[in-house]
N, C-alpha and C positions, 0 to 999 in steps of 0.2 A: 279663458285664457291660462294659459301654464303656468305653473306655479315655478319658483325658482329651485326648488327640491328635483322635480319631475323634469326638468331641464338638465338639472345636473346628473341626474341618474341617467336619463337618454345619451349624453356626454359618454359617460363612463361606463356604460353597458358592456364594451366590448375594448380588447386594447387597442389603444392608440400608437398609431405609428409616426412617429416625426416626419417621414417625409410626405406623410398625406393625411394632415390633421382636417378637421372639420372647420370650415370655414368661419361658422360664427364663434368658434371656439377661439381659432386663431386671430380673429379681430379684435377680442379683447383681453390679450396674452400682454403680461408686462411683467418686468425681471424682479426679482426679489434682491433688497438688499442684503448684504452680509448680516446684518444685526437682527435680522427677523427672524420668526420662530425655530425655523428647522437647523438654521447655521448656528442657532444660539445653544439647543441642545446636543447639536453635534460635539460644538466646542465643550460641553459642560460635561459631556459624556469621556472625552478624550482628555482632559485635564486632568492631572493626578491629584490636585488637591480637592477635586470634586468627584466624590465616590458614586459608582454606576449605581448603585443601590438607591439613593437619595433621589437621583434622578429617575429612574424607571418607578417608585413608590408613585408620583405624581403625574408624569408624563406618561402620554396612551397613544400608540402610534398603530393605525394599520397595515402600515406596509412592512415587510418583512427584510429586515436590514440586520447586520454585524457592527454594531459602534466600535467595538473592540478592535475589528480588522478595517474597517469603512469601507464594507462593501453591502450592495443591494442586490434584493432577488427578486426573481417575478411569482414565487410562491414557495409554501412552507417546505415543499421535499425538497428544492434547491438548497434551502437555509442550514435542513439538515446535514446535507451531503458538504455542504462547507463546515460543519461543527465537525465532522470528523477531516478535516480536512489536515495536511501538513503546517499550512498557515496559520488555521486558526490556533492548534496546539502550539504552536511554536509563540504566537502570542501572547497565551495563555500562561505559558514557561516563563517568557521574558518579564510580563507584569509582575508574577509572583517573586522573580529575582530584583525587582526594582527598576528593570532597565525598558529602554524605549519599545514601543511595538512598532511593526513594520506594517504598509499598507502591499499591497498585490504587487504591486510593479517593484517596491522595494524588495520584497522578498523572493521572487523571482529572480531579481539580478544578483541579491545575496547568496542565493542558493547555485547560480552561473559561477561566483567566483570561486566556489568549492569545483566546478565542474563535473557535479554528479546529478543522474538522470535519477529523478523521484516519479517518473512516470508508472502510474498505477494501473488497474483495470479502468476500462472505460463507467464504470459506472462508480467508482472511488476516486477521491482526489490523488494528487498528486503522488507516487510510490513506487510504490516499487519495492522494493525488494525488502526491506529490513524498515521498519517505519519509523525506528528511533534515531537509525545513524545519521541523516540528515540533522534533523532537531538538535540532537548532542552536539555534532560538528559546526553546528550554529551555535549553540550555547556557548562552549568553550570559548569557540573563538570570539566572542562576542565579552566574554568573562577577560580574556585574554588581553585584549584590545583596555577595558578599561580598566585594568592593574597597570598597562605599559604606558599608557596615557598618551595613544596613537590616535586619537579619535579623526585627528585630521584627514589619515591617510585610509581608516578602515572604512569598507564599502558596509559595514552593518548600521553605520552611523544615520541615528534620525533626523532625515531632514524634511524641513517644514513644509510637506505636501499641503497641495490644494484638496479641497472637496472634490471629488470627480464629476457630482452632480452638479449642474446649475438649475436652481429652484425659480418657478415663475408661478403668477398668482393670474386669476380671469376673477373678473366681475361675475360670470354666468354661475361660476362654483361657490361653496360656503367659504368664507373667512381662512376655514382653518384647514381646507383644505389646498394642498399644491402639487404642482408638476415637474419633475425632475426628468430634464436631458442632460446625457453623458458630457461631457467638457471636451472629450477625445474627439466628437463630431463636428467640431471648431477648429477654424483656422487659427495659428496663433493671432493673428491681427484680431481676428473675433473675440477670442476669449481676453485680449488687452480691454477691450471697450463693453463690457459686460450689460452697460446701459442699454446698448443698442442689441442685444440677444433677440428680444422678441423680433425683430426687422431682419433679423439675420436668420432668423428661423423660419419667417415668411417666404423670403428669398430660395428657401432651400425646397419648395413644396413641389412635388413633379405630381404631373397628371398621370393617374393608372393608366394601364396599358391593356386594351382587351385582346384574351388569345384568338386568334385566327385559327379556326377550322381546316384542315389539311393543307398547312402550308407552315411547316415547321423549318423549311431552308428560309423562308424569307422571314422567319423569325428569329432563326439564329444569325441572320446576316445584321439585322439591326438593334441585335442585342448588346454585341461589343460596343456599338457607337454610342446607346443610351448611357447617362449617369452611372458609377457603377464604382465599386469599393475592393479594394484587395485582402483576402484573410489568410495567413500562413501560421502554422505551428510547427516545432521541431522538437523532439527531445525523445530519446531512449530510443532513436532508432527508427522512432515512427515520424512519418512527415505526412501533413494534410495542408492543402492551399486549394482558394477557393477563390472566383472571382464573381460577386453577387449584384446582380442590377439596384440601384436604389429607387426607382419605377416600381412599385408594386403588379403583381399580374393578377386581372378578374378573370377567374373562372366561373362559368354558369353553372350552375347545378340543376337536377329537375326540378320544376315547378319555377323556375326563374330567379332561384337565389344567388345571389353573387358573393363570391369568396375574394377576399384579396390574400394574395398568394407571394411569398420571394421566388424571385426567377434567379436560377443558377444558371450562370453565362458558362464558367469551364469550372471542372473542379478533377482535382488528381491527388490519390494517396501513395504513397511509399511506406514500405517497414523492412527492415533490415537487424539481422543479428548483430549489435554492435556493443550493447555493455555485460559488462561483467557480471554475470549472475552472482546475487549474494554478496555481492561484492563493491560494487556502488560506481559508477566513471565510465567514462569510454575508455577502448583499448587505447586511443592514441594519450589520453591524460594519464595512463597508467606507464606507459613508456617513457612517456615525459618526464617523470617524477621517478621510475625504479628502473628505469632501461628497459631495453627491448627486451619480454619475452619470447620462448621458442617452441611455445606448446603448438600443439593443432590448432584450439580454440583461439589463441590469441592470431595467429596466422589469417582463418576465418574474418577474425572480428576486423582485420586492416584491411581484410580484403573487402569487405561490406562496407567500412566506411568510405575507404574509396568509391565505391559502387555506388553508394548513395549518394555521396556529393556528386558525383558525375551526371547521376538520372535528375537530381532539382536542379543542377545549372542548367541542364540541358531543357527541362520543363521549363524555367525562367525565360529561358531564350527564346523558346517558343510562345510564351504568353508576352512577350517585352510590349508589342503594343499597347495591348489591353492592359498593364501596368502602368504605363506612360501615362494612359489615359485616365487611369484609377487616383478618384478625388482624393480616397484616404488609403493607407496602408497598414493594416493591422498585423501584426507580427509578434509572435511571442515565440524567443529562441534562448534558451538556458545554458548554459557552459558554454564555453571559449569555442571548444570545436563545432558547437552547433552554428556560432554566431559566426565564426571562419568561413563556414559553408556558404553561407546568405551573403554576407557582407564582406568579405577577404579579397582583397583585390584579384582580377585575373581578366585575361582577354573577355572581352564582352560581359562585362560587369552588369548587372540590372540594378538590383539594390541596394542601397549607400546610405551610410550610418547618418548623414547628414541632410536627407530629405527631409524639408520642412512638413511630408505630406505622414512622415512615420508615425505609428503611435503603437503603443503597448495594450493588452487587454486588460481595464480598470477593475477586474471582480477576477474570482477563484477561474482555472479553466483546468480541464480531465486533458486524459490521453488525446494527442492529435490524431482523429479522426473526422471522415465529412459531417457526421452526426453532431460533433462538438464545434464543429465551424459553424454549420448552420444554429447552434442554440446561441452562439457567441453573437451572431448576424442579430437575431433577434432581440438578445437582451441588450444590447447596443442602439436598437434601433427603437427599443420599445419605452414609451413614456412611462415612468414613475408616477404615482399617485401615492403620498402621504398626506395623513389628517393627524393633525397634532391638536391636543387639549390645551387651549391657551391659558385656560385658569389653572390648568394642574404644572402648567410650564413656570407662571407666574409664582404658583405657592411654592413650588421648588425653589425658584431663584430667592424669594425672600425668605427661604429656610435658610438657606446656603450663606445669606446677608448675616443672618442671627448668630448662626455658628459662628461665621468669622470674627464677628464683633466681640463674642464672649474673648474672654481672658484664657490662652490656651494654657494647659498646664500638663507640666510633663508625664508620658508615661512612663511607670515604672518596668525598668527594662528584667524580664524575665531571666534569670541566672540559671544557667545548666547547672545540675547535680553534680559535684566534683567526683568523679573516679578515682576510687583506690587504687593504691598498687597493686593490691591482691585480684581485686577485678580487671584490671588490664591484663595482669597475668594469664586470671581463669579465661580472658576473651581471645586472648592469643592463642592460648593450649586449646580451645575451641574450635578455632580455625584451623590448626596445624593437622589437630586429628580428625576431624571431619574429612578435610580434603585427603588424607593419606586413606581412609576408608573408604571413600570415593572411588580411588583409584587401585583400591586391593594391593596396597604397598604393606604387606604382613610384615617383613623384617624390618622396613623402616619406623612404623609403627613400634613395633616391640622395642627397637632401641628407642626410640622419642620416648617410651612410657617411662623406660627403665632411666635414660638419662637424666631427665628432668625429673623423677621421684614422682609421679603422680600417680595418685592411689586407686585400686582399682572403682572406689567409691565416687571416682569424680565425675559431676554433674557439669552438662554444657552452661556456659552462661554467653548471653544473659538469658533467663529459665522463659522470660515472657513471652519471648518471640514465638512464631507459629512452630515453627521447624523445632525450635529445643523444647516444645510443649508435647509435641506428637514421640521425639525423640530424643530425651534428655541424657542417655548414655550411648558409650561408643557400642554396646551391645545392641541397644535397640535400632540405631542406625545400620549396622551392619545386618540384622535381620530383616529390617526394610527395605537395604538394597538388596536382597534376597542374596547375600554374600556366604555361602556355607562353609568356606576354609577361611574367613576373615570370622564366624560366629565360633567354627572349632579354636581357632588360636587365641580369639579373648577368652575363650570360657577356661580353655587346658593351660592356657601359658600365663595370659594377666589376670586370671581369676575373677572374673567380672562375673557379678553377682546376676543370677537369672531371675533372681525373685523380685526385680526393683520394677515398678510400676512406673507409669508414666501419667502426664495429665487426666488421661483419661480410663487411669484406674487398669491398663493391660500391660502384660508383662511383657519382654522382649520374645519369648517364643509367641504368642498371640500376631504379633506383626509379619511374621514369617509368610513368605506367598509363596513358595512350591516347596515340593517335597523335600529337595535336597538339601534346604535350608531346616527344614524340621527334624531331617534326619541327625545332623550334625548337632543336635541341641540332644538327642537319642542316644546318639555317640556319647558324646562328654558325658553324660550321664551315666553309663556304661565305665566309660575309664577312670572318672574320678569317684564313683561308688554314691550310694546312696545316703550315706554318713555327709557329703561334702556340704548337699543345698537342700535345703526342702523344695526336692522336685516337683511333689504336687503344689504346691503353693504357686512355683511358676509355670503351672499348667504343661508340664512337658512329659507325655504319654511314657509309657515302660523303658526301658534300657534296650538299645539292642546295639551288638558288636561290629564293627566296621566289615569285619569278613561276611557277616547276615548280611549287610548294606552291599558288599561286593558281589556277593552269589545270588542276590536276590536281580542286582541290575545286570547280570550277565545270561541270568534265567528269562528276563525281560528282552532280554536283547537277542536272544536264541529263539526265542518264542515269534519275536518280532519278523526277524529271518524267516524263518519259517514260515510265516503268513506271507510275505511279502514273495517266498518262492513259490508257494502254492496258489497265490493270486495272479502270478506271473505265467504261471503254466495254464491256469484257466483259462487267460485272456491270451495266451498262445492258441490254445486248442480252439479257441471263439472264433479267433481269425482265420484258422485254417478251414475251420467250418464254412466259415461266409464266404472264403474264394470258392471252397468246394462247391457249394449250393450255386455262386456266381458262374463257374466255369461249366456247370451242369446245366444250368438254365441257357447259358449261351450256346452251347452244344445240341439241347432241345430244340432249340430257334434254329440255329442252322443246319441241320439234320444230320449232325457230325462236327467233325472238326472244322474250324473257320478255315477258309482259304485264307493262304498269304499268313497265318497263327506261326510266329514265333518262338519257340524252346528260351522260356527264362533262364537268363543268365543265373550263376551262384549268387551275385552281388544283389539280385533282383531279389532272390529270394531272401536274401538275409534281410534286406530292407522290409519286405512283407513280413517276418517274422516280428521285425522291432519296428512296426507301426502299431503308434499308442503309446508306447511305452516312453517314462522317462529317463533322461540323460544319464543318470544313475543306473535305471535296468539295462540300458544299452550297454553298458562300460562291463556291468557283472554277464551278461549274454555274452558278449563278445569274448570275455575272458575264459569263461566255460567252454566255447566253441573251440579258442586256441588251446586249452589243455586238452580237449577230446582229442584234436588233432596233432597232438606232439604225443599222444598216447598210443594214435593208431601208426605212427611212424614207428616210434620204438620197439613195438610188436611186430611190424614188417621188418624192422631190421634185425630181430632174435630170430624171425621167424627162417633167414636167409642163413 
């Protein structure tokens, strides 16, 4: 007789499909109450007064999930993708700031209120272009709401959301094992009666469909009439829609092995360039906020928005019969523009906001593609298996009660050290000087130093920052930025000390990254004289005059031009030789001049001469040709 462990192992050896569960398991299913272990753990993790670390210390779960975002995953890889998503990072920042976290549906709606696309690559979570833009906007908006007290009108207000999963137990499984089914798969009436959840699940079972051989037309005709769901995503100019049958399809492989697969009745994807790159948001949202732009890109985006809307609505009209017969409609549409395309009022409207079948995806989604829709369908219809250590959970609850019963002692508030007026002034000067150096504003920098009586020995504040540790003085920063003109001005006009070392023990000269900047130090040594500074201690090589630097640069320039001229001549000679060899070979094969050959025009000859040249070389050659032509004309005129 099989043991309970072997039965459980046999039932859970392959993923469980909601609409085709084993009869033995289905007959023993019963819904778990809200006070059972899993809901208790979720509530403990999501409660601000109960730290997550304390619960995780005693509770062990084999399922992959994110308690912060209230999302479950099929494997560790999906969990890792979620950790890098905007949704997870937003909740982390919100938790650190003491703000409420958002589940997937609330986060998508909050981002939609900003009307910005955060679609990223298919392998990354929602993006798009600047990762921090949407997160910063959401956090700033939430902070503004909390300050003005407008919580009742704010889309970011934390709503009392329900757990996205219904949890069930079975007598065939260990007591610490629970099965989770997404709440979105049940109708509103079924969700209101969780006691009869197991009965509702039994009614949803569908017999698998055998794949007929060489009968694809019959299969397609019967597919639309079988129970199916509609899935749709739109965002960032990407649109994907799919109709999937709920009855699994059996495929027989070699050896008689049966494999169940999802059956796609229809699918379609569109993509149009509609989002403003590196700026976020659709073109229509930008026009509504700032007025209509008149650039070529904005016109193209407006046209693509209209074309995308037309294509999507035509597709929905084409699928109207299948959509009307679908049991559930799963839609992700972020932003008012995308929602208007799907749910806006128009002749022949197919999708409606008040449709009771309408659902959102209760987990993180990525870019709208056919593969992503299939992944979401599998995630929705796959039963989640969770194992909770009841003893560890009870121990965690006991520890929580013990800590609550202890008298609370006020924590001493850490007072920030007061900043003196001198330090504030130094930090202000640091910001201004660094900004002027980065922008190469030499006259403005000299005027600022003189007006504020800033000594040449001024060092940046605060000194413990990473940037100021490497570049503590203005001369260090200018040298590190490879700004020879700024280095020369600081040495000769501001009398900056080149012997000062940074936190790494390096002088400003040692931070120079090109020869022009190093030459600026050597020229300053020549102009200021050997007695001004200890140039050897500053690691500056021997002095050199400005004239020597200019003459060397002129020699190098002429040498480079001569080399380029010789290279061009050699290249022209090579091309001519190749053309001559080709013509000789052609003449040899044809026994003389080819019939019908035409003498090349002057423009064709010039084109052959310039073949393989860069645009700069072409311009030089054209100037030389024009100069020679002008000389010939002058000679002819003088000869007359």
